[in-house]
C-alpha positions in Angstrom: -0.2 0.0 -0.1 1.3 3.4 -1.0 2.7 5.3 2.0 0.5 8.4 1.2 -2.6 6.3 1.2 -1.8 4.8 4.5 -1.5 8.3 6.0 -4.7 9.5 4.6 -6.5 6.3 6.2 -4.9 6.8 9.3 -5.7 10.6 9.3 -9.2 9.9 8.5 -9.7 7.3 11.3 -8.4 9.7 13.9 -9.7 13.1 12.6 -12.0 14.9 14.9 -15.3 15.8 13.5 -16.0 19.3 12.3 -16.2 21.6 15.0 -19.3 23.5 14.0 -21.8 23.3 11.1 -24.3 25.6 12.3 -23.6 29.3 11.9 -26.4 30.4 14.1 -28.1 28.9 17.3 -31.3 29.2 15.2 -30.1 26.7 12.6 -30.4 23.7 15.2 -33.4 21.5 15.1 -33.1 19.0 18.0 -35.5 16.4 19.3 -37.5 17.0 22.7 -37.7 14.4 25.4 -41.0 13.5 23.6 -39.2 12.9 20.4 -40.6 16.1 18.7 -38.1 18.1 16.6 -37.9 21.6 18.0 -36.8 24.3 15.5 -34.7 26.6 17.4 -35.7 29.5 15.2 -38.9 29.5 17.2 -36.8 31.2 20.0 -35.7 34.4 17.9 -36.4 37.5 19.8 -35.9 35.9 23.1 -33.1 35.3 25.6 -32.3 31.5 25.7 -30.7 29.7 28.8 -29.4 26.3 27.9 -28.5 24.2 30.8 -27.0 20.5 31.1 -29.2 18.5 33.5 -29.1 15.6 35.5 -31.5 14.0 38.1 -28.8 12.6 40.5 -26.8 15.4 41.1 -26.4 17.7 44.0 -27.5 20.6 42.0 -30.6 18.7 40.7 -32.9 21.0 42.9 -32.1 23.8 40.4 -34.9 22.0 38.4 -37.0 24.0 40.6 -35.5 27.4 40.3 -35.3 26.8 36.1 -39.0 26.1 36.4 -39.6 29.5 38.5 -37.3 31.3 36.0 -39.6 29.9 33.2 -43.0 30.8 34.9 -41.9 34.4 35.8 -39.9 35.3 32.7 -41.1 32.9 30.1 -42.0 35.7 28.0 -38.4 37.0 27.8 -36.3 33.7 28.1 -36.6 30.3 26.9 -35.2 27.7 29.4 -33.7 24.7 27.5 -32.6 21.6 29.4 -30.3 18.9 28.1 -29.8 15.9 30.1 -26.3 14.8 30.2 -24.6 11.7 31.9 -21.1 13.0 31.6 -20.4 13.5 35.1 -20.1 10.5 37.5 -23.1 9.2 35.6 -25.8 11.2 37.2 -28.2 11.0 34.3 -28.5 7.2 33.9 -32.1 7.1 33.0 -33.8 6.8 29.5 -35.6 9.9 27.8 -38.9 8.4 29.5 -37.3 8.1 32.9 -36.1 11.7 32.9 -39.5 13.2 31.5 -41.2 11.4 34.2 -38.7 12.4 37.0 -38.8 16.1 35.9 -42.6 16.1 35.7 -43.1 14.4 39.1 -40.6 15.8 41.2 -40.2 19.5 40.0 -43.4 20.0 37.6 -41.1 20.9 34.9 -43.0 22.6 31.9 -39.9 24.3 30.2 -38.5 22.6 27.1 -36.4 19.5 27.8 -34.5 17.8 25.2 -33.2 14.2 24.6 -29.9 13.1 26.5 -26.9 14.4 25.0 -23.3 14.3 25.7 -21.7 17.6 26.7 -18.1 16.8 26.5 -15.5 14.4 25.0 -15.3 13.0 21.6 -19.0 12.6 21.6 -20.0 16.0 22.5 -23.4 17.1 20.8 -23.0 19.7 18.0 -24.8 22.1 20.2 -22.2 22.0 22.7 -19.7 22.3 20.3 -21.1 25.4 18.8 -21.4 26.8 22.5 -17.6 26.1 23.1 -16.7 27.7 19.6 -18.7 30.8 20.6 -18.0 30.9 24.4 -14.4 29.4 24.8 -16.4 27.4 27.8 -17.5 24.1 28.2 -19.4 22.6 31.0 -17.4 21.5 34.0 -20.3 20.0 35.8 -24.0 19.5 35.7 -26.2 22.5 35.5 -23.9 24.8 33.8 -25.8 27.6 32.1 -25.1 29.4 28.7 -27.2 32.6 27.9 -27.6 33.5 24.3 -29.0 37.1 23.7 -32.2 37.7 21.8 -30.2 38.3 18.7 -28.6 34.6 18.8 -25.3 35.7 20.0 -23.4 34.1 22.9 -23.8 36.6 26.2 -22.6 34.7 29.3 -21.7 31.3 30.8 -22.7 30.7 34.4 -21.2 27.8 36.4 -23.0 25.2 38.5 -23.2 26.8 41.5 -24.8 30.1 40.1 -28.8 29.7 40.7 -30.9 30.2 37.6 -32.8 32.8 39.6 -29.4 34.8 40.5 -29.8 38.5 40.1 -26.9 38.8 37.2 -29.2 36.4 35.2 -32.7 38.2 36.1 -31.0 41.5 35.3 -29.4 40.5 31.9 -32.8 39.0 30.7 -34.9 41.9 32.1 -33.0 44.6 29.8 
């Protein structure tokens, strides 16, 4: 086998996937926990708070605060939850299990999506896009990315920052 062909094959096997295919947050169309395709263009003109969630984490009670944010400011901000099992397997359930847990324990009515990976080689394209725009990646469950009404990245909030923190409320209220 030709050496250049061998190098090409090896490069192809170990090359990382393209970093970002979507140019805009509004280019994404992702499945909800119920399996419906959600077109992100429906969020144009609103703030978007993207949160990687988990049901067996010390920060899991933030579901209550995310729901409160949704109820009080839902006309200004779309709260989007993305279950992820990346941190000590704290989201082991199926999409159905997650939906049941969220509704039963926290009355979640904000938009939840199918389980994704938020780090590593299997990182979901949305989280690749967020990293490309922010330079940040989730360090634990319940990290938050705030996207402005114009679709631009605005801020990253670590897990310990409450969804009802005044810095978030001030930003979405302006």
